[in-house]
TORDO-60225 format. One line per field, with one value per residue (C-alpha): residue number from 1; chain; x, y, z. Coordinates in pm, 1 decimal, always signed. Example, Ala and Ser with C-alpha at 12.3 -4.5 7.8 and 13.67 -1.06 7.14 Angstrom:
BEGIN
num = 1, 2
cadena = A, A
X = +1230.0, +1367.0
Y = -450.0, -106.0
Z = +780.0, +714.0
END
This chain:
BEGIN
num = 1, 2, 3, 4, 5, 6, 7, 8, 9, 10, 11, 12, 13, 14, 15, 16, 17, 18, 19, 20, 21, 22, 23, 24, 25, 26, 27, 28, 29, 30, 31, 32, 33, 34, 35, 36, 37, 38, 39, 40, 41, 42, 43, 44, 45, 46, 47, 48, 49, 50, 51, 52, 53, 54, 55, 56, 57, 58, 59, 60, 61, 62, 63, 64, 65, 66, 67, 68, 69, 70, 71, 72, 73, 74, 75, 76, 77, 78, 79, 80, 81, 82, 83, 84, 85, 86, 87, 88, 89, 90, 91, 92, 93, 94, 95, 96, 97, 98, 99, 100, 101, 102, 103, 104, 105, 106, 107, 108, 109, 110, 111, 112, 113, 114, 115, 116, 117, 118, 119, 120, 121, 122, 123, 124, 125, 126, 127, 128, 129, 130, 131, 132, 133, 134, 135, 136, 137, 138, 139, 140, 141, 142, 143, 144, 145, 146, 147, 148, 149, 150, 151, 152, 153, 154, 155, 156, 157, 158, 159, 160, 161, 162, 163, 164, 165, 166, 167, 168, 169, 170, 171, 172, 173, 174, 175, 176, 177, 178, 179, 180, 181, 182, 183, 184, 185, 186, 187, 188, 189, 190, 191, 192, 193, 194, 195, 196, 197, 198, 199, 200, 201, 202, 203, 204, 205, 206, 207, 208, 209, 210, 211, 212, 213, 214, 215, 216, 217, 218, 219, 220, 221, 222, 223, 224, 225, 226, 227, 228, 229, 230, 231, 232, 233, 234, 235, 236, 237, 238, 239, 240, 241, 242, 243, 244, 245, 246, 247, 248, 249, 250, 251, 252, 253, 254, 255, 256, 257, 258, 259, 260, 261, 262, 263, 264, 265, 266, 267, 268, 269, 270, 271, 272, 273, 274, 275, 276, 277, 278, 279, 280, 281, 282, 283, 284, 285, 286, 287, 288, 289, 290, 291, 292, 293, 294, 295, 296, 297, 298, 299, 300, 301, 302, 303, 304, 305, 306, 307, 308, 309, 310, 311, 312, 313, 314, 315, 316, 317, 318, 319, 320, 321, 322, 323, 324, 325, 326, 327, 328, 329, 330, 331, 332, 333, 334, 335, 336, 337, 338, 339, 340, 341, 342, 343, 344, 345, 346, 347, 348, 349, 350, 351, 352, 353, 354, 355, 356, 357, 358, 359, 360, 361, 362, 363, 364, 365, 366, 367, 368, 369, 370, 371, 372, 373, 374, 375, 376, 377, 378, 379, 380, 381, 382, 383, 384, 385, 386, 387, 388, 389, 390, 391, 392, 393, 394, 395, 396, 397, 398, 399, 400, 401, 402, 403, 404, 405, 406, 407, 408, 409, 410, 411, 412
cadena = A, A, A, A, A, A, A, A, A, A, A, A, A, A, A, A, A, A, A, A, A, A, A, A, A, A, A, A, A, A, A, A, A, A, A, A, A, A, A, A, A, A, A, A, A, A, A, A, A, A, A, A, A, A, A, A, A, A, A, A, A, A, A, A, A, A, A, A, A, A, A, A, A, A, A, A, A, A, A, A, A, A, A, A, A, A, A, A, A, A, A, A, A, A, A, A, A, A, A, A, A, A, A, A, A, A, A, A, A, A, A, A, A, A, A, A, A, A, A, A, A, A, A, A, A, A, A, A, A, A, A, A, A, A, A, A, A, A, A, A, A, A, A, A, A, A, A, A, A, A, A, A, A, A, A, A, A, A, A, A, A, A, A, A, A, A, A, A, A, A, A, A, A, A, A, A, A, A, A, A, A, A, A, A, A, A, A, A, A, A, A, A, A, A, A, A, A, A, A, A, A, A, A, A, A, A, A, A, A, A, A, A, A, A, A, A, A, A, A, A, A, A, A, A, A, A, A, A, A, A, A, A, A, A, A, A, A, A, A, A, A, A, A, A, A, A, A, A, A, A, A, A, A, A, A, A, A, A, A, A, A, A, A, A, A, A, A, A, A, A, A, A, A, A, A, A, A, A, A, A, A, A, A, A, A, A, A, A, A, A, A, A, A, A, A, A, A, A, A, A, A, A, A, A, A, A, A, A, A, A, A, A, A, A, A, A, A, A, A, A, A, A, A, A, A, A, A, A, A, A, A, A, A, A, A, A, A, A, A, A, A, A, A, A, A, A, A, A, A, A, A, A, A, A, A, A, A, A, A, A, A, A, A, A, A, A, A, A, A, A, A, A, A, A, A, A, A, A, A, A, A, A, A, A, A, A, A, A, A, A, A, A, A, A, A, A, A, A, A, A, A, A, A, A, A, A, A, A, A, A, A, A
X = +13421.2, +13485.8, +13449.0, +13659.9, +13929.9, +13943.6, +13968.4, +14265.9, +14446.0, +14381.5, +14506.5, +14828.0, +14913.3, +14939.9, +15131.8, +15475.2, +15766.4, +16038.6, +16287.2, +16497.3, +16341.2, +16442.2, +16300.7, +16151.0, +15888.9, +15839.4, +15787.6, +15489.6, +15308.8, +15059.8, +14974.8, +14885.8, +14661.8, +14480.7, +14440.2, +14267.8, +14034.5, +13953.2, +13890.9, +13648.4, +13464.7, +13435.9, +13288.9, +13035.7, +12951.7, +12856.9, +13177.4, +13283.8, +13490.1, +13713.4, +13740.9, +13816.0, +14088.4, +14248.4, +14237.7, +14383.9, +14677.8, +14748.1, +14729.1, +14983.4, +15223.7, +15178.4, +15237.9, +15560.4, +15668.5, +15591.4, +15811.3, +16094.2, +16048.4, +16070.4, +16374.9, +16554.5, +16486.1, +16323.3, +15959.9, +15727.4, +15362.7, +15214.0, +15256.8, +15067.7, +14776.4, +14776.8, +14779.1, +14489.4, +14293.3, +14344.9, +14251.1, +13938.0, +13823.1, +13882.1, +13701.2, +13421.9, +13372.2, +13343.0, +13084.7, +12885.9, +12521.7, +12355.3, +12454.1, +12205.6, +12354.5, +12364.2, +12511.0, +12758.5, +12883.4, +12923.3, +13115.5, +13339.5, +13414.4, +13505.2, +13738.1, +13907.3, +13965.0, +14099.6, +14333.2, +14459.0, +14537.2, +14738.2, +14900.3, +15191.3, +15279.0, +15269.5, +15498.7, +15736.1, +15748.0, +15832.7, +16143.6, +16278.6, +16437.1, +16458.6, +16572.3, +16568.4, +16669.4, +16540.0, +16674.2, +17005.3, +17001.6, +17328.0, +17446.2, +17714.2, +18076.3, +18312.8, +18491.1, +18840.6, +19102.2, +19374.2, +19657.4, +19795.4, +19513.4, +19242.7, +18928.2, +18700.1, +18645.2, +18326.2, +18318.9, +18070.7, +17869.1, +17962.7, +18221.9, +18221.3, +18076.8, +18164.8, +18208.8, +18109.6, +18108.1, +17742.6, +17538.6, +17702.7, +17942.5, +17972.8, +17740.4, +17864.9, +17732.4, +17780.5, +17731.7, +17439.5, +17223.0, +17247.4, +17340.3, +17434.7, +17485.2, +17765.8, +17830.3, +18154.2, +18252.6, +18234.9, +18135.2, +17803.6, +17531.3, +17262.7, +17034.7, +17008.8, +16834.3, +16851.2, +16704.7, +16813.3, +16885.2, +16935.0, +17276.5, +17403.9, +17603.7, +17710.1, +17657.3, +17718.5, +17648.0, +17552.0, +17816.9, +17632.1, +17628.5, +17251.7, +17154.2, +17275.5, +17193.1, +17205.2, +17180.3, +17033.9, +17011.8, +16956.2, +17236.4, +17407.7, +17176.6, +17094.5, +16899.7, +16659.9, +16787.2, +16649.2, +16782.7, +16694.3, +16757.0, +16795.2, +16823.9, +17189.0, +17112.2, +16808.0, +16811.9, +16453.0, +16380.0, +16307.2, +16220.2, +16270.3, +16302.2, +16363.0, +16663.8, +16739.7, +17083.8, +17412.8, +17689.2, +17482.4, +17710.9, +17989.5, +17781.7, +17575.8, +17676.7, +17529.2, +17529.8, +17429.7, +17055.3, +17021.9, +17116.6, +17270.2, +17270.9, +17330.8, +17149.1, +17079.9, +16851.8, +17108.1, +17181.8, +16904.7, +16891.2, +16652.1, +16564.0, +16738.3, +16435.1, +16155.9, +16320.3, +16127.4, +16307.9, +16413.0, +16567.1, +16711.7, +16988.5, +16996.4, +17306.6, +17304.1, +17168.7, +17424.4, +17636.8, +17696.1, +17710.7, +17842.9, +17869.9, +18235.0, +18172.8, +17966.2, +18012.9, +17926.2, +18085.3, +17853.2, +17816.2, +18080.5, +17956.4, +18165.7, +17998.8, +18141.0, +18041.9, +18250.5, +18607.3, +18508.5, +18498.3, +18288.6, +18323.2, +18014.2, +17950.7, +17592.5, +17430.3, +17317.3, +16999.5, +16863.0, +17061.5, +17145.7, +17454.8, +17722.2, +18016.4, +18152.1, +18480.8, +18525.5, +18840.6, +18930.7, +19036.9, +19075.8, +18864.3, +19143.0, +19063.3, +18897.0, +18733.4, +18749.7, +18713.2, +18858.7, +18665.2, +18481.4, +18405.0, +18579.7, +18848.2, +18798.1, +19094.7, +19084.4, +19332.9, +19426.0, +19605.6, +19920.0, +20150.2, +19871.2, +19893.0, +19639.2, +19406.0, +19270.3, +18942.6, +18790.6, +18436.6, +18283.4, +18389.4, +18485.6, +18830.4, +19123.4, +19364.8, +19662.0, +19814.4, +20029.1, +20276.8, +20417.4, +20598.5, +20422.7, +20084.1, +19800.8, +19585.5, +19263.3, +19091.1, +19255.5, +19123.1, +19006.0, +19347.7, +19509.9, +19830.5, +20124.7, +20364.8, +20621.2, +20537.5, +20894.5, +21093.4, +21064.1, +20987.1, +20816.2, +20439.1, +20290.6, +19956.7, +19922.2, +19718.8, +19671.3, +19745.4, +19579.6, +19701.5, +19856.4, +19594.9, +19851.7, +19933.8, +19574.0, +19466.0, +19107.4, +18834.4, +18578.7, +18229.9, +18026.1
Y = +13563.6, +13732.3, +14080.6, +13988.2, +13844.0, +14159.2, +14360.7, +14152.0, +14212.1, +14585.2, +14597.1, +14416.1, +14712.3, +14937.2, +14702.0, +14857.2, +14675.3, +14702.4, +14446.1, +14433.2, +14212.9, +14121.6, +14362.4, +14087.0, +14041.0, +14403.8, +14567.8, +14362.3, +14362.4, +14631.5, +14430.2, +14129.1, +14338.9, +14485.5, +14135.5, +14015.1, +14314.5, +14242.8, +13875.9, +13974.2, +14207.2, +13934.8, +13691.8, +13950.1, +14044.2, +13685.7, +13573.9, +13376.9, +13110.7, +13372.5, +13544.8, +13217.0, +13132.8, +13475.3, +13460.4, +13109.6, +13223.5, +13510.1, +13273.1, +13036.2, +13321.5, +13472.4, +13133.1, +13090.8, +13441.7, +13360.9, +13052.0, +13264.1, +13514.5, +13238.2, +13087.0, +13420.2, +13423.8, +13769.3, +13744.3, +14044.2, +14052.8, +14175.3, +13859.9, +13631.3, +13878.1, +13881.3, +13501.6, +13477.0, +13735.3, +13560.2, +13222.0, +13367.0, +13516.5, +13185.9, +12974.3, +13228.8, +13233.1, +12855.7, +12845.6, +13155.6, +13072.2, +13404.7, +13734.6, +13721.9, +13735.1, +13382.9, +13244.6, +13032.3, +13335.8, +13535.4, +13246.1, +13232.5, +13603.9, +13560.8, +13273.0, +13488.5, +13772.4, +13530.9, +13372.1, +13715.8, +13797.7, +13481.3, +13427.9, +13676.3, +13517.7, +13167.4, +13270.4, +13441.5, +13127.8, +12920.4, +13132.7, +13096.5, +12793.1, +12856.2, +12613.8, +12751.3, +12608.9, +12658.6, +12910.3, +12836.8, +12758.4, +12942.8, +13286.1, +13307.5, +13311.3, +13596.7, +13569.2, +13423.6, +13393.0, +13131.4, +13175.5, +12856.2, +12630.1, +12450.8, +12335.8, +12236.0, +12269.8, +12325.7, +12298.9, +12542.3, +12426.3, +12742.3, +13017.2, +13231.3, +13582.8, +13656.6, +13519.0, +13712.7, +13630.5, +13605.4, +13434.7, +13120.0, +13089.7, +13236.8, +13319.1, +13222.8, +13366.8, +13182.4, +13278.4, +13038.4, +13280.0, +13109.2, +13221.5, +12943.0, +12969.1, +12744.7, +12640.9, +12801.1, +12493.7, +12221.5, +12392.1, +12210.8, +12397.8, +12529.1, +12718.3, +12815.2, +13087.1, +13070.0, +13238.5, +13005.4, +13193.2, +13527.3, +13688.4, +13738.3, +14061.7, +14079.8, +13933.9, +14133.6, +14114.5, +14364.8, +14458.4, +14258.0, +13953.5, +13911.9, +14002.3, +13889.6, +14098.7, +13964.0, +14181.6, +14011.0, +14114.4, +13951.1, +14068.1, +14362.9, +14609.1, +14896.8, +15055.9, +14789.0, +14524.3, +14320.7, +14338.2, +14044.6, +14056.0, +13721.5, +13623.1, +13520.1, +13234.3, +13073.1, +13197.5, +13323.7, +13604.9, +13933.1, +14154.6, +14205.6, +14545.2, +14665.2, +14895.9, +15165.5, +15312.9, +15283.2, +15048.3, +14904.8, +14603.2, +14833.8, +15122.6, +14935.6, +14944.8, +14772.9, +14979.7, +14900.2, +14934.5, +15047.4, +14959.9, +15256.0, +15313.4, +15605.1, +15689.0, +15994.3, +16131.8, +16114.8, +15877.0, +15672.4, +15454.1, +15157.7, +14975.3, +14636.8, +14466.5, +14591.9, +14745.4, +15069.8, +15392.0, +15574.0, +15886.5, +16033.2, +16290.2, +16481.2, +16624.6, +16961.9, +16970.2, +16871.0, +16677.6, +16305.8, +16135.7, +15797.6, +15625.0, +15587.4, +15387.6, +15349.2, +15244.8, +15335.6, +15677.5, +15766.5, +15759.5, +15908.6, +16044.1, +16172.8, +16436.9, +16546.0, +16884.8, +16968.8, +17005.4, +17023.6, +16727.0, +16750.2, +16493.2, +16481.8, +16305.7, +16191.0, +16032.7, +15680.9, +15690.4, +16024.1, +16125.9, +16456.3, +16625.3, +16650.7, +16797.5, +16859.9, +16950.7, +17100.5, +17073.6, +17151.3, +16818.0, +16640.0, +16342.1, +16109.4, +16172.1, +15896.6, +15863.3, +15534.7, +15443.2, +15191.7, +14867.9, +15000.6, +15333.5, +15537.6, +15702.7, +15843.1, +15859.1, +16110.7, +16019.0, +16321.2, +16309.8, +16508.4, +16661.0, +16731.3, +16536.4, +16269.1, +16348.2, +16141.4, +16252.8, +16132.6, +16038.2, +16087.0, +16449.2, +16553.3, +16659.1, +16644.8, +16417.3, +16372.4, +16486.1, +16232.2, +16376.1, +16171.5, +15936.6, +15802.9, +15638.5, +15519.8, +15209.0, +15187.4, +14883.4, +14616.5, +14689.4, +14950.3, +15124.2, +15303.7, +15146.9, +15364.3, +15250.1, +15396.2, +15408.2, +15451.7, +15193.4, +14871.8, +15020.7, +14873.1, +14880.1, +14978.7, +15079.5, +15438.6, +15624.4, +15951.9, +16261.3, +16597.1, +16771.6, +17115.5, +17364.6, +17565.0, +17266.0, +17184.7, +17248.7, +17189.2, +17441.4, +17331.4, +17440.2, +17643.3
Z = +7109.2, +6775.9, +6921.9, +7226.6, +7001.2, +6789.3, +7110.1, +7229.0, +6901.5, +6929.6, +7289.4, +7188.4, +6968.7, +7275.2, +7505.4, +7576.1, +7412.2, +7674.2, +7547.2, +7233.0, +6964.8, +6614.1, +6355.5, +6140.6, +6414.8, +6517.1, +6178.3, +6043.4, +6380.1, +6277.4, +5965.6, +6182.1, +6408.0, +6107.1, +5961.1, +6279.9, +6265.6, +5900.5, +5983.6, +6260.0, +6020.1, +5756.4, +6009.8, +6125.7, +5764.1, +5680.2, +5505.7, +5804.3, +5625.4, +5468.8, +5806.4, +5983.8, +5730.6, +5765.9, +6146.1, +6136.5, +5923.5, +6163.5, +6460.5, +6306.1, +6227.0, +6573.4, +6736.4, +6539.0, +6643.5, +7007.9, +6977.3, +6837.0, +7118.6, +7380.0, +7210.0, +7243.4, +7617.5, +7634.1, +7518.6, +7501.8, +7611.3, +7281.3, +7071.8, +7316.9, +7313.1, +6933.2, +6918.0, +7165.9, +6969.3, +6633.9, +6781.6, +6941.3, +6609.7, +6431.3, +6693.0, +6728.0, +6352.9, +6339.4, +6616.6, +6517.7, +6442.4, +6516.4, +6672.8, +6955.4, +7304.7, +7441.3, +7764.1, +7567.1, +7378.9, +7698.5, +7852.4, +7544.6, +7572.1, +7940.0, +7848.7, +7584.0, +7830.3, +8090.1, +7836.0, +7735.1, +8097.0, +8166.8, +7823.9, +7870.3, +8204.9, +8056.1, +7771.9, +8015.9, +8230.5, +7923.1, +7862.4, +8217.5, +8380.7, +8753.0, +9024.0, +9378.1, +9714.7, +10065.4, +10311.4, +10482.5, +10853.0, +10923.9, +10809.5, +10538.8, +10647.3, +10560.4, +10227.6, +10280.6, +10007.8, +10056.9, +9809.2, +9659.4, +9778.7, +9582.2, +9757.8, +9469.7, +9096.3, +8896.8, +8518.3, +8357.7, +8054.2, +7861.7, +7872.7, +8185.0, +8190.1, +8552.0, +8903.8, +9218.0, +9588.8, +9691.5, +9960.4, +10096.9, +9805.8, +9459.4, +9171.4, +8826.9, +8500.6, +8171.0, +7806.9, +7762.6, +7964.5, +8304.4, +8655.5, +8897.4, +9273.2, +9404.5, +9763.6, +9880.0, +10083.6, +9817.6, +9489.0, +9452.6, +9258.1, +9494.7, +9256.5, +8891.6, +8689.6, +8312.2, +8006.3, +7730.4, +7409.7, +7585.1, +7611.1, +7966.2, +7965.3, +8329.2, +8674.6, +8992.7, +9364.5, +9631.1, +9890.8, +10157.8, +9922.7, +9962.2, +9607.1, +9265.0, +8958.6, +8604.4, +8293.1, +7983.9, +7619.3, +7282.0, +7056.7, +7227.8, +7056.0, +7295.3, +7445.8, +7583.8, +7822.8, +8112.1, +8468.1, +8694.3, +9070.8, +9251.7, +9615.2, +9653.1, +9895.9, +9733.6, +9372.6, +9406.7, +9157.7, +9334.3, +9038.7, +8667.6, +8505.0, +8152.2, +8147.7, +7892.8, +7853.1, +7675.6, +7789.0, +8073.0, +8089.5, +8216.2, +8352.6, +8611.3, +8978.2, +9282.1, +9598.6, +9954.6, +9889.0, +9526.3, +9170.9, +8988.5, +8613.7, +8378.8, +8056.5, +7843.0, +8116.6, +8395.7, +8683.1, +8842.8, +9153.9, +9172.1, +9493.4, +9515.9, +9665.8, +9440.3, +9133.8, +9183.6, +9101.3, +9419.2, +9270.6, +8952.9, +8915.4, +8585.5, +8425.7, +8241.9, +7886.7, +7627.6, +7877.6, +7926.2, +8265.8, +8377.3, +8713.8, +8816.9, +9134.1, +9449.4, +9808.7, +10168.2, +10116.0, +9827.1, +9449.9, +9220.1, +8885.9, +8595.0, +8375.6, +8038.7, +7897.5, +7587.9, +7721.3, +8087.9, +8321.4, +8637.5, +8916.0, +9139.5, +9469.8, +9540.1, +9845.3, +9756.2, +9966.5, +9839.9, +9530.2, +9700.8, +9557.9, +9829.3, +9638.4, +9292.1, +9124.2, +8777.1, +8567.5, +8208.0, +8062.5, +7734.6, +7636.5, +7744.1, +8109.6, +8312.2, +8653.6, +8847.4, +9214.1, +9455.5, +9496.1, +9801.9, +9631.0, +9900.7, +9681.8, +9333.1, +9096.8, +8811.9, +8540.7, +8334.1, +8002.5, +7930.2, +8193.6, +8444.5, +8770.4, +8852.0, +9140.6, +9430.0, +9589.2, +9916.9, +9811.8, +10154.5, +10192.9, +9839.9, +9968.1, +9724.5, +9908.9, +9677.0, +9349.1, +9165.0, +8912.8, +8621.8, +8592.5, +8900.7, +8846.0, +9067.1, +9031.4, +9233.0, +9077.3, +9294.2, +9641.8, +9892.2, +9899.9, +9602.2, +9472.4, +9363.8, +9090.9, +8852.2, +8481.3, +8351.9, +8544.9, +8737.4, +9078.2, +9383.5, +9394.6, +9728.3, +9873.8, +9986.6, +10242.0, +10053.4, +10266.7, +10198.1, +9884.4, +9894.8, +9771.4, +9574.5, +9354.5, +9272.9, +8915.0, +9013.4, +9079.8, +9337.0, +9230.2, +9471.0
END
């Protein structure tokens, strides 16, 4: 048991730490592992009471750290292994009579290994509160908005993070680290997934409303966060994946079949069902990429390289680059898309006209000169308004732009 316990502590040192954790736990971890090794050596060397005492102290500290990890909602796997290892050294030291191989000792070693295998899962389960429901007998109805009517009211236990149409109703995210599925007909809670103590950054749904994705963190300290995918009808967890990247709470998009994020390495697409990476698109060295939007027409990516902005269209299923446009622009420029991802709007600073791009084909469809302005965040159609005066706001169907007026250079 003593040798097996020391081995568990050593293995815990090499377990990947994929989630953000407070530094007061991370920094002294190596000291704890070394202490377990020293305790095992003391027991083997004949000073077993000193070794048992040292291992017991490490176990108590590791157990307290595990409790803190669980309380923050995002526990790691290394601390449970360390606690099991320290406990095994302490118990093995108390029961050690001789160092001959005995059946009881072999059984103890097997128990230690088994405990090490299941301990991370037990700790993870302690941090999660999940309530699921059975499958619905009927398919979900289309989303219908009735202005001026009120059908039901649900009071959340904490401040709202977001509300999205999903499954047979809506999914609601709250600041206490919970995502709740509500019935669209009467507002009754149908399922709940919570990580008490964790910070819920965002909640989103897939276009087909079958999946809900929740992004968790501890204290908004990048780059390590946890993405959890849930079945929108039952609340059953589909997968969990540690995510690395800046501004994931605003740079995470849910497509038809993939979850898209951007980090220092480029844009990646993860399968909605399994969380496995499907493809990755890399921007040029020295550049920074962000996802502007996604939809059936494709994925729109904005790439900054010094004073040049490149707008790229990618296929969601393969990551293949379909088109790109380069333009010299100041840092005040911005790329956004309509809610269905079909039209990209490039907002340029200064006297340059704004540009609308058809995402499916990459065709420049309209140039909008000041003082006119375009908003694309409110639906599938761009909305035209006047910046300088109180003018009517109306949706537009952008016609093709005249090539001679275009300030853009389409890359070959």
